[in-house]
C-alpha positions in Angstrom: 146.0 111.6 110.5 147.0 109.4 107.5 146.7 106.2 109.6 143.0 106.6 109.9 142.6 107.3 106.2 144.5 104.1 105.4 142.4 102.2 108.0 139.3 103.3 106.0 140.8 102.7 102.6 141.8 99.1 103.5 138.2 98.5 104.8 136.9 98.8 101.2 137.7 95.2 100.2 135.9 94.0 103.4 132.6 95.3 102.0 132.6 92.7 99.3 133.1 89.7 101.6 130.1 87.5 102.3 128.4 87.7 105.7 130.7 90.5 106.9 128.1 93.2 107.5 128.5 93.4 111.3 132.3 93.1 111.0 132.4 96.4 109.1 130.5 98.0 111.9 132.7 96.6 114.6 135.8 97.9 112.7 134.2 101.4 112.7 133.6 101.2 116.4 137.2 100.1 116.9 138.3 103.1 114.8 136.1 105.4 117.0 138.0 104.2 120.1 141.4 104.7 118.4 140.4 108.2 117.2 139.2 109.2 120.7 142.7 108.3 122.0 144.7 110.6 119.8 146.5 113.5 121.6 144.9 116.8 120.7 146.3 120.2 121.2 143.1 122.2 122.1 144.5 125.7 121.2 146.2 124.9 117.9 146.3 122.6 114.9 147.9 119.3 115.9 148.5 115.8 114.3 149.7 117.4 111.1 150.5 115.1 108.2 150.4 115.7 104.4 147.8 118.6 104.1 145.8 117.2 107.0 145.5 118.5 110.6 143.2 118.7 113.5 142.0 121.3 115.9 139.2 120.8 118.4 136.5 121.8 115.8 137.6 119.2 113.3 138.1 116.6 116.0 134.6 116.7 117.3 133.0 116.6 113.9 135.2 113.7 112.6 134.4 111.7 115.7 130.7 112.5 115.2 131.0 111.3 111.5 132.6 108.0 112.4 130.0 107.4 115.2 127.0 108.2 113.0 128.4 105.9 110.2 128.6 103.0 112.7 125.0 103.7 113.8 123.8 103.9 110.2 125.0 100.4 109.6 123.2 99.3 112.8 120.0 101.0 111.8 119.9 99.5 108.3 119.5 95.9 109.4 116.4 95.5 107.1 118.7 96.0 104.1 120.9 93.2 105.4 117.9 90.9 106.1 116.4 91.4 102.7 119.8 91.4 101.0 119.2 94.7 99.1 122.6 95.4 97.5 124.4 95.1 100.9 128.0 95.2 99.6 127.3 98.3 97.6 125.6 99.9 100.6 128.6 99.3 102.8 131.0 100.5 100.1 128.9 103.7 99.9 129.1 104.3 103.6 132.9 103.8 103.7 133.5 106.1 100.8 131.2 108.7 102.3 133.1 108.4 105.6 136.4 108.8 103.8 135.2 112.0 102.1 133.8 113.4 105.3 137.0 112.6 107.2 139.1 114.4 104.5 136.7 117.3 104.5 137.0 118.0 108.2 140.7 117.4 108.3 142.0 119.3 105.2 144.1 122.3 105.9 144.0 123.5 102.2 140.9 125.4 101.3 140.7 124.1 97.8 141.0 120.5 98.9 138.4 121.2 101.6 136.1 122.4 98.8 136.8 119.3 96.7 135.8 116.9 99.4 133.0 119.1 100.6 131.4 118.7 97.2 132.5 115.1 96.8 130.5 114.0 99.9 127.4 114.9 98.0 127.7 112.0 95.6 127.5 109.1 98.1 124.6 110.8 99.8 122.8 111.1 96.5 123.5 107.4 95.8 121.9 106.6 99.2 118.8 108.6 98.5 118.3 107.4 94.9 119.4 103.8 95.5 117.7 102.9 98.8 114.9 105.5 99.1 111.3 104.5 99.4 109.1 106.5 96.9 109.6 107.2 93.2 109.9 111.0 94.1 113.4 110.2 95.5 114.8 111.1 92.0 113.3 114.5 92.2 114.5 114.9 95.8 118.0 113.9 94.7 118.0 116.5 91.9 116.9 119.2 94.4 119.7 118.3 96.7 122.3 118.2 93.8 121.3 121.4 92.1 120.7 123.6 95.2 124.1 122.6 96.5 126.1 122.7 93.2 124.5 125.9 92.0 125.6 127.8 95.1 129.0 126.1 95.3 130.4 127.2 91.9 130.9 130.9 92.8 132.8 129.6 95.9 135.2 127.7 93.7 135.9 130.8 91.6 136.4 132.8 94.8 138.9 130.2 96.1 141.0 130.6 92.9 140.8 134.3 93.3 142.0 134.1 96.9 144.9 131.9 95.7 145.9 134.5 93.1 145.5 137.4 95.7 147.5 136.0 98.6 149.3 132.9 97.1 148.2 130.7 100.0 145.2 128.5 100.7 146.2 127.1 104.0 143.3 127.6 106.5 145.8 128.2 109.3 147.5 131.1 107.5 144.3 132.9 106.6 144.2 134.7 110.0 146.8 137.1 108.7 144.6 138.4 105.9 141.3 140.3 105.7 139.5 140.6 102.4 136.9 143.5 102.3 135.0 142.8 99.0 131.2 142.3 99.0 130.9 140.0 96.0 133.8 137.8 97.3 132.1 137.6 100.7 128.8 136.7 99.2 130.1 134.0 96.9 132.2 132.5 99.7 129.5 132.1 102.3 126.4 131.3 100.2 127.5 127.7 99.5 127.7 127.1 103.3 124.4 128.8 104.0 122.6 126.6 101.5 124.2 123.5 103.1 123.2 124.6 106.6 120.3 125.2 105.3 119.3 128.8 105.9 115.6 129.7 105.6 114.7 130.5 101.9 117.2 128.0 100.6 116.0 125.1 102.8 113.6 123.5 100.4 115.9 120.7 99.4 116.2 119.4 103.0 112.7 118.2 103.9 112.3 116.6 100.4 115.7 114.8 100.7 114.8 113.6 104.3 111.4 112.3 103.5 112.6 110.3 100.4 115.9 109.0 102.0 116.2 105.7 103.7 117.0 105.8 107.5 120.7 105.8 106.9 120.4 108.7 104.4 118.4 110.7 106.9 120.9 110.0 109.7 123.9 111.1 107.7 122.0 114.2 106.3 120.9 115.4 109.7 124.0 114.2 111.6 126.8 115.4 109.4 125.8 117.1 106.1 124.2 120.1 107.9 127.3 120.5 110.0 129.5 120.9 106.9 128.0 124.3 106.4 128.6 125.4 109.9 132.2 124.1 109.8 132.9 125.9 106.5 131.5 129.2 107.8 133.6 129.0 110.9 136.7 128.4 108.8 136.2 131.1 106.1 134.8 133.9 108.3 138.4 134.3 109.5 139.3 136.2 106.3 136.0 138.0 106.1 135.8 139.6 109.5 135.5 143.3 108.6 132.9 142.8 105.9 131.0 140.3 107.9 130.6 142.9 110.6 128.8 145.1 108.1 126.4 142.6 106.7 125.9 140.0 109.4 122.6 141.6 110.5 121.0 140.4 107.2 121.8 136.7 107.9 120.9 136.9 111.6 117.5 138.5 110.8 116.8 135.9 108.1 117.8 133.0 110.3 115.9 134.2 113.4 112.6 135.0 111.6 113.1 131.9 109.4 113.6 129.8 112.6 110.3 131.1 114.0 108.5 130.4 110.7 109.9 126.9 110.4 108.9 126.2 114.0 105.3 127.1 113.1 105.5 125.0 110.0 106.4 122.0 112.1 102.9 122.1 113.6 101.4 121.7 110.0 103.3 118.5 109.2 101.6 115.1 109.2 104.7 113.1 108.2 106.9 112.2 111.2 110.2 112.5 109.1 109.2 115.8 107.6 108.5 117.2 111.1 111.9 116.1 112.4 113.5 117.5 109.2 111.9 120.9 109.6 113.0 121.0 113.3 116.6 120.5 112.1 116.2 123.7 110.0 115.0 125.6 113.1 118.0 124.4 115.1 120.4 125.2 112.3 119.0 128.8 112.0 120.2 129.4 115.6 123.6 128.0 114.7 123.8 130.4 111.7 122.8 133.3 114.0 125.5 132.3 116.5 128.3 132.0 114.0 127.4 135.3 112.3 127.6 137.3 115.6 131.3 136.4 115.4 131.9 136.3 119.1 133.3 133.6 121.4 130.0 132.5 122.9 128.4 132.2 119.4 131.2 130.0 118.0 131.3 127.9 121.1 127.5 127.5 121.2 127.3 126.6 117.5 129.9 123.9 117.9 128.1 122.4 120.9 124.7 122.6 119.2 126.1 121.1 116.0 127.3 118.0 117.8 124.3 117.8 120.1 121.9 118.1 117.2 123.8 115.6 115.1 123.2 112.9 117.8 119.7 113.9 118.7 118.3 114.4 115.2 119.8 111.1 114.1 118.2 109.3 117.0 114.8 110.8 116.2 115.1 109.5 112.6 115.9 106.1 113.9 112.8 106.1 116.0 110.6 107.2 113.1 112.1 104.4 111.0 111.3 101.9 113.8 107.7 103.0 113.6 107.7 102.8 109.8 108.9 99.2 109.9 106.0 98.3 112.2 103.2 100.2 110.5 104.5 100.8 107.0 103.5 104.4 107.2 105.1 107.6 108.6 101.8 109.5 108.8 100.9 111.0 112.1 97.3 109.9 111.6 98.2 106.3 111.6 101.1 106.3 114.1 98.9 106.7 117.2 98.8 105.0 120.6 102.3 103.6 120.2 102.5 103.5 124.0 100.1 100.6 124.0 102.2 98.1 122.2 105.7 99.5 122.4 105.9 101.0 125.9 109.7 100.7 126.2 110.1 102.5 122.9 107.9 105.2 124.3 110.6 106.0 126.9 113.1 106.5 124.1 110.7 108.7 122.2 110.4 110.8 125.3 114.1 111.0 126.0 115.0 112.0 122.5 112.1 114.4 122.1 113.1 116.1 125.3 116.7 116.5 124.1 115.3 117.9 120.9 113.6 120.7 122.8 116.9 121.3 124.7 115.9 120.0 128.1 118.7 119.3 130.6 121.1 117.5 130.7 121.5 117.4 126.9 124.2 119.1 124.9 121.5 121.0 123.0 120.7 122.9 126.2 124.3 124.1 126.7 124.5 125.0 123.0 121.3 126.9 122.9 122.2 128.8 126.1 125.5 129.9 124.6 123.8 130.9 121.4 121.1 132.9 123.2 123.8 134.7 125.2 125.7 135.5 122.0 122.7 136.7 120.1 121.5 138.9 123.0 124.9 140.5 123.3 124.6 141.3 119.6 121.2 142.9 120.0 118.6 143.0 122.7 115.8 142.9 120.1 116.7 139.3 119.1 115.2 138.3 122.5 111.7 138.4 120.9 112.5 135.8 118.2 114.6 133.7 120.5 111.7 133.4 123.0 109.4 132.3 120.2 111.8 129.8 118.7 112.5 128.3 122.2 108.9 128.1 123.1 107.7 126.6 119.8 110.6 124.1 119.6 109.3 122.7 122.9 105.8 122.8 121.4 106.5 120.8 118.3 108.6 118.2 120.2 105.7 117.7 122.6 103.3 117.6 119.7 105.3 114.9 118.0 105.6 112.9 121.2 102.0 113.1 122.3 100.6 112.6 118.9 102.5 109.3 118.2 102.4 107.9 121.7 98.9 108.7 122.9 95.4 108.3 121.4 93.5 105.3 120.0 95.7 102.6 118.6 95.6 102.0 114.9 94.4 98.4 114.2 96.3 97.9 110.9 99.7 97.4 112.6 101.8 95.1 110.5 103.8 93.4 113.3 103.4 93.2 117.0 106.9 93.1 118.4 107.9 95.7 120.9 111.5 96.1 119.8 114.7 94.1 119.6 117.9 94.6 121.6 119.7 96.1 118.5 117.1 98.9 118.4 117.5 99.7 122.0 121.3 99.6 121.7 121.1 101.9 118.7 119.0 104.5 120.6 121.2 104.3 123.8 124.3 104.9 121.6 122.6 108.1 120.4 121.3 109.3 123.7 124.2 108.4 126.1 126.9 110.5 124.3 124.4 113.4 123.9 123.7 113.5 127.6 127.0 112.3 129.1 129.2 114.7 127.2 127.7 117.5 129.3 129.9 116.3 132.1 133.0 117.3 130.1 131.4 120.4 128.6 134.5 122.5 129.5 136.3 120.6 126.8 134.0 122.1 124.2 134.1 125.5 125.7 137.8 126.2 126.1 138.8 126.3 122.5 139.5 129.7 121.0 
């Protein structure tokens, strides 16, 4: 595990070389290939080295992090072309990747908390440094205070845990079970805000709309997954009390998921619509994790990885439209099929994956989550039907509204798309739909 950390640390000086932008991306692709080849023990923690270790859950999310960071560099070519603090941008991405890598691979709960909070800083830099509108400062503050405010009780509860059981190793936690309500609440609230759960989701659409394309990709691709990963890790020691109170979180997330799906139909900003759809997907993940059964954990894991690739690809598409038209408004982005027909195909492929059409991983994830929530209570069927139906609805709404209709005549540039953009979209879509062929690898892991 340390070798990849050193690989990333030694890439930092590279960022400050002239004309090395694509080299950094190639190095990250190389690292992805190296990381895919490590031997992984599916049933246990493996690759242990100095407080770090991997199980299947960490492995998938680290791989997703490296992959999304490669694609962020590829999507942000306009920064390179206009030379907008390119070295600092690359440095920011590498530091963010180091923090995410450490977050997902730490075996010590306190160190996990440290890097979990640390990954907030580079994201904030991305939003405030390369965002579009002046409101980005406000969006950054929202992000910072929502996350920090809920994380401080968690820090105190981690110290309390250390005093109580004298051990913070995630692997050893399965031998303990703490049955205290206040402890339970302070431990999981930080993750529910990060997910984000309905009621504490307000920072997400703001941050997405103000962030540059790379910021949106990392927020949708990885940041939302930190919450799910943390919940899966800490609920090991909170099993009994979670069984008493999980109905609260499941009800909030199911009804909230339905509300947010309806809210998607009111959006007129493409990015904001995709951001709200992320909240709807994550509400299902929260429900699945809170049922505390095998199908729920499994489905959450699959949907987190599927959504990371799909949502990131959707943000890339919205950015490509933004570069042509200089607006993300649905009123101006019309009739795109007329002058970007090939891009229209990618819009369709990613929108269909977003509504969990086969053969995407989202379908497998949502099926597992629906099974887990139905086994928990038959009544959840009502909300699940509505969420599934409306998620197909807003995906189709987004696709038909942008691709059909009378074309806007104030288009800034008439080029249909360059090979870099098509490669970028293929690298989102192919893993999302080809990993289904090895779905057993995601399912045999408890």
